[in-house]
C-alpha positions as CSV (number, residue, x, y, z in Angstrom):
1,M,10.5,-23.9,14.8
2,A,10.8,-20.2,15.9
3,K,7.8,-18.6,17.7
4,S,6.9,-15.1,16.9
5,L,4.5,-12.6,18.4
6,I,3.1,-9.8,16.4
7,T,1.3,-7.1,18.3
8,G,-1.1,-5.3,16.1
9,G,-0.8,-8.3,13.7
10,A,-4.3,-7.9,12.4
11,G,-3.5,-4.4,11.1
12,F,-2.2,-3.3,7.7
13,I,1.6,-3.9,8.3
14,G,1.2,-6.6,10.9
15,S,-0.9,-8.8,8.7
16,H,1.6,-8.7,5.8
17,L,4.3,-9.6,8.3
18,A,2.2,-12.5,9.6
19,E,2.0,-13.9,6.1
20,A,5.7,-13.7,5.7
21,L,6.5,-15.4,9.0
22,V,4.0,-18.2,8.3
23,E,5.6,-18.7,4.9
24,R,8.9,-18.9,6.6
25,G,7.6,-21.6,8.9
26,D,7.3,-19.7,12.2
27,E,4.7,-20.4,14.8
28,V,2.8,-17.1,14.9
29,V,0.8,-15.5,17.6
30,V,-1.1,-12.2,16.9
31,L,-2.2,-9.9,19.6
32,D,-4.7,-7.2,18.5
33,D,-7.6,-5.4,20.1
34,L,-9.2,-5.0,16.6
35,S,-9.8,-1.3,17.2
36,T,-8.1,-0.6,13.9
37,G,-7.1,-4.1,12.8
38,K,-9.4,-6.5,11.1
39,R,-9.8,-10.3,11.3
40,A,-10.2,-10.2,7.5
41,N,-6.7,-9.0,7.1
42,L,-5.5,-12.4,8.3
43,D,-7.7,-14.4,5.9
44,A,-4.7,-15.6,3.9
45,V,-3.2,-17.3,7.1
46,A,-6.5,-18.3,8.7
47,G,-5.9,-21.4,10.8
48,Q,-2.1,-20.9,10.6
49,V,-1.8,-18.1,13.3
50,R,-3.3,-17.8,16.8
51,L,-5.2,-14.6,17.2
52,V,-5.5,-13.3,20.7
53,V,-8.0,-10.4,21.0
54,G,-6.8,-7.9,23.6
55,S,-4.7,-4.8,24.3
56,V,-1.0,-4.3,24.6
57,T,-1.7,-2.4,27.8
58,D,-3.1,-5.6,29.5
59,R,0.0,-6.7,31.5
60,D,-1.2,-10.3,32.2
61,L,-2.3,-10.9,28.7
62,V,0.9,-9.6,27.1
63,L,2.9,-11.6,29.6
64,E,1.0,-14.7,28.6
65,C,1.4,-14.0,24.8
66,C,5.2,-13.6,25.3
67,Q,5.6,-17.0,26.8
68,G,8.0,-19.2,24.7
69,V,8.4,-16.4,22.1
70,D,11.7,-15.9,20.3
71,V,11.0,-12.5,18.7
72,V,8.3,-9.9,19.3
73,Y,7.4,-7.7,16.4
74,H,5.8,-4.7,18.1
75,E,3.5,-3.1,15.5
76,A,0.6,-2.1,17.7
77,A,-0.1,1.6,17.9
78,L,-2.6,4.4,17.4
79,A,-0.8,5.4,14.2
80,S,-2.1,8.9,13.3
81,V,-0.9,12.4,13.8
82,P,-4.4,14.0,13.6
83,R,-5.8,11.5,16.0
84,S,-3.0,12.2,18.5
85,V,-3.7,16.0,18.2
86,A,-7.3,15.4,18.9
87,D,-6.7,12.9,21.7
88,P,-3.2,12.9,23.1
89,L,-4.1,10.8,26.1
90,A,-5.2,7.9,24.0
91,S,-2.0,8.0,21.9
92,N,0.1,8.1,25.0
93,E,-1.7,5.1,26.5
94,A,-1.5,2.9,23.4
95,N,1.9,3.9,22.2
96,V,3.9,4.6,25.4
97,A,2.2,2.5,28.0
98,G,1.6,-0.3,25.5
99,T,5.3,-0.3,24.4
100,L,6.5,-0.3,28.0
101,T,4.2,-3.2,28.8
102,V,5.5,-5.2,25.8
103,L,9.2,-4.6,26.7
104,W,8.5,-5.5,30.3
105,A,6.7,-8.7,29.4
106,A,9.4,-9.7,26.8
107,H,12.1,-9.2,29.4
108,R,10.2,-11.2,32.0
109,Q,9.6,-14.1,29.6
110,G,13.2,-14.2,28.2
111,V,12.3,-13.2,24.7
112,R,15.4,-13.1,22.5
113,R,14.5,-9.8,20.7
114,V,11.9,-7.1,20.3
115,V,11.6,-5.4,16.9
116,Y,9.9,-2.0,17.5
117,A,7.9,-0.2,14.8
118,A,9.3,3.4,15.2
119,S,8.3,6.4,13.1
120,S,10.0,8.9,10.9
121,S,7.8,11.5,12.6
122,A,10.5,11.7,15.4
123,Y,12.6,13.9,13.1
124,G,10.0,16.6,13.0
125,D,10.4,19.4,10.4
126,T,14.2,19.8,10.2
127,E,15.3,21.2,6.9
128,V,18.2,18.8,6.5
129,L,17.6,16.0,4.0
130,P,18.0,13.1,4.0
131,K,17.1,12.3,7.6
132,R,19.8,10.4,9.4
133,E,19.5,8.5,12.7
134,D,22.1,10.7,14.4
135,M,20.1,13.8,13.9
136,L,18.4,15.4,16.9
137,A,14.8,14.3,17.4
138,S,12.3,17.1,17.1
139,P,8.7,15.7,17.2
140,L,5.9,18.0,16.3
141,S,2.8,16.0,17.5
142,P,1.8,13.8,20.4
143,Y,2.0,10.8,18.1
144,A,5.6,11.6,17.2
145,V,6.5,12.1,20.8
146,S,4.9,8.8,21.8
147,K,6.7,6.8,19.1
148,Y,10.1,8.4,20.0
149,V,9.6,7.6,23.6
150,G,9.2,4.0,22.5
151,E,12.6,4.1,20.9
152,L,14.1,5.5,24.2
153,Y,12.5,2.7,26.2
154,C,13.9,0.1,23.8
155,A,17.4,1.5,24.2
156,V,17.0,1.6,28.0
157,F,15.7,-2.0,28.2
158,T,18.8,-3.1,26.2
159,R,21.3,-1.2,28.4
160,L,19.6,-1.9,31.7
161,Y,18.1,-5.4,31.3
162,G,20.0,-6.9,28.4
163,L,16.9,-7.3,26.3
164,S,17.9,-7.2,22.6
165,T,15.9,-4.5,20.8
166,I,16.0,-2.6,17.5
167,G,13.7,0.2,16.3
168,L,12.7,0.6,12.7
169,R,11.7,4.1,11.8
170,Y,9.1,3.6,9.1
171,F,8.7,6.3,6.4
172,N,5.1,6.6,5.1
173,V,4.3,2.9,4.5
174,F,1.7,2.1,1.9
175,G,0.3,-1.0,0.1
176,P,-2.7,-3.4,-0.1
177,R,-5.1,-3.6,2.9
178,Q,-4.4,-0.1,4.1
179,D,-7.7,1.3,5.4
180,P,-9.0,4.2,3.3
181,H,-12.2,4.8,5.3
182,S,-11.0,6.1,8.6
183,Q,-11.0,9.8,9.1
184,Y,-7.3,9.4,10.0
185,A,-6.5,7.3,6.9
186,A,-3.2,7.7,5.1
187,V,-3.0,9.7,1.9
188,V,-2.2,6.8,-0.6
189,P,-5.4,4.7,0.0
190,I,-7.5,7.9,0.1
191,F,-6.2,9.1,-3.2
192,I,-6.5,5.7,-4.9
193,T,-10.0,4.9,-3.8
194,R,-11.3,8.4,-4.7
195,L,-9.7,8.4,-8.1
196,L,-10.9,4.9,-8.8
197,R,-14.4,6.5,-8.5
198,N,-13.2,9.5,-10.5
199,E,-13.8,11.7,-7.4
200,P,-11.4,14.6,-6.6
201,P,-9.3,14.0,-3.5
202,V,-8.4,16.8,-1.1
203,I,-4.7,17.6,-0.8
204,D,-3.8,19.2,2.6
205,G,-1.9,22.4,1.9
206,D,-0.3,23.2,-1.4
207,G,0.8,19.7,-2.1
208,G,4.5,20.6,-2.3
209,Q,5.2,18.6,0.9
210,S,7.2,15.5,0.1
211,R,7.4,12.0,1.6
212,D,9.6,8.9,1.3
213,F,6.8,6.6,0.4
214,T,7.7,3.0,1.3
215,Y,6.0,-0.1,0.0
216,V,4.9,-2.5,2.6
217,R,7.0,-5.4,1.3
218,N,10.1,-3.4,2.0
219,V,9.0,-3.0,5.6
220,V,8.3,-6.7,6.0
221,Q,11.8,-7.4,4.6
222,A,13.3,-5.0,7.2
223,N,11.4,-6.7,10.0
224,L,12.6,-10.2,9.0
225,L,16.2,-9.0,8.8
226,A,15.9,-7.2,12.1
227,G,14.5,-10.3,13.9
228,A,17.4,-12.4,12.6
229,A,20.4,-10.1,12.7
230,R,23.1,-10.2,15.3
231,D,22.3,-8.2,18.4
232,P,21.9,-4.7,17.1
233,G,22.3,-3.2,20.6
234,G,19.2,-1.1,20.9
235,V,19.8,1.1,17.9
236,T,17.2,2.6,15.6
237,V,17.4,2.5,11.8
238,N,15.5,4.2,9.0
239,V,13.3,1.9,6.8
240,A,12.4,3.6,3.5
241,C,13.4,3.8,-0.1
242,G,15.5,6.9,0.0
243,E,13.3,8.8,-2.4
244,S,11.2,11.9,-2.1
245,I,7.8,12.3,-3.8
246,T,5.6,15.4,-3.4
247,L,1.8,14.9,-2.8
248,N,1.2,16.7,-6.1
249,D,3.3,14.2,-7.9
250,L,1.7,11.3,-6.0
251,F,-1.7,12.5,-7.1
252,Q,-0.6,12.7,-10.8
253,E,0.9,9.2,-10.7
254,I,-2.3,7.7,-9.2
255,K,-4.4,9.7,-11.6
256,A,-2.5,8.3,-14.6
257,L,-2.7,4.7,-13.2
258,T,-6.5,4.9,-12.6
259,G,-7.3,6.9,-15.7
260,A,-9.2,9.4,-13.6
261,T,-10.0,12.8,-15.2
262,V,-10.7,14.9,-12.2
263,D,-8.3,17.4,-10.5
264,A,-7.5,17.5,-6.8
265,T,-8.8,20.2,-4.5
266,H,-6.7,21.8,-1.8
267,G,-7.5,22.3,1.9
268,P,-5.6,23.8,4.8
269,A,-2.4,22.2,5.9
270,R,-2.7,19.8,8.8
271,A,-1.4,20.7,12.3
272,G,1.6,18.7,13.3
273,D,2.6,17.7,9.7
274,V,6.2,18.0,8.5
275,R,7.0,19.7,5.2
276,H,9.6,17.3,3.8
277,S,10.7,13.8,4.6
278,Q,13.4,11.6,3.0
279,A,15.5,8.9,4.6
280,D,19.1,8.0,4.6
281,I,19.0,4.2,4.6
282,G,22.7,3.6,4.9
283,R,22.6,2.5,8.6
284,A,19.9,-0.1,7.8
285,G,22.1,-1.4,5.0
286,Q,25.1,-1.7,7.3
287,I,23.4,-3.3,10.3
288,L,20.7,-5.3,8.7
289,G,21.7,-5.7,5.0
290,Y,18.5,-3.9,4.1
291,R,18.0,-2.8,0.6
292,P,14.5,-1.9,-0.7
293,Q,13.2,-4.6,-3.0
294,V,10.3,-2.7,-4.4
295,G,10.6,0.9,-5.7
296,F,7.9,3.5,-5.3
297,A,6.6,3.2,-8.9
298,Q,6.2,-0.6,-8.8
299,G,4.7,-0.5,-5.3
300,L,2.2,2.1,-6.4
301,K,1.2,0.0,-9.4
302,E,0.7,-3.1,-7.2
303,T,-1.3,-1.1,-4.7
304,V,-3.6,0.5,-7.3
305,A,-4.2,-2.9,-8.9
306,W,-5.1,-4.4,-5.5
307,Y,-7.6,-1.6,-4.7
308,G,-9.1,-1.8,-8.2
309,Q,-9.7,-5.6,-7.7
310,S,-10.9,-5.3,-4.1
311,T,-13.4,-2.6,-4.9
312,G,-14.7,-4.2,-8.1
313,S,-13.4,-1.3,-10.3
314,D,-13.0,-1.7,-14.0
315,V,-9.5,-0.2,-13.8
316,R,-6.8,-2.8,-14.6
317,V,-3.1,-2.0,-13.9
318,D,-0.4,-4.1,-15.5
319,V,2.0,-5.0,-12.7
């Protein structure tokens, strides 16, 4: 039986990954400080994973959690551009120091591979689309810098210490259990929960900015492939659907699914945001055999249906 460690495993993405690893038959350890993650996110695998409450910056604790582990899935991070702009030191501590600690501990304990949750924010606001991994990084926020530094550390640990690593650059992941209540929440759960109440959401800027929205099951698939693939040599690959959806179109899609009748309002553009984002997923296909299993439209239906059920809404979506 393989043993897997998920840092940030009580979070949105990490908890979905935990379910998939348990279903596969892995022994799963979750390390999470519960600052943004929730015990309730692990309800589906309660009693089947070991939850360790603590920080990825705690060297002794991370070293202990890595003991006997085959693959570390490093999901833990302060994942917010606005939060990093407001508090860059906290983002650096969690995302840079935390990642370095995880890599150090994994090397010390002989872990076979570290799969690192990287971010498409590393590309910045380059006009070239789609984004390819060989493009020059141009981060626009402390968050983007911190996640890109994690990629560099992964590559260095592979070259210098022989630790097998791979970075997965996530593009705007969405799906069930994503928290809509934080002031730093992602756009999809905010739009859905407000429209389920027939309340107008606020679109930052003119809404013409576009994103490659990626359903969480695709991200889980990419992680499983990355953990099992032949040694990828410290590279980073895009994980997305290869599509581009504007925020205005996203709003209209969710409005139609929820049956809401309100219109969105517009506020100022957010500092540090990129204008357009779309991924070239060819490298992930070549190295991992990754192909998105769930398209944007289907993923959005499943997500709206989940929020409708979890909030007790009368809205029902045929998925």
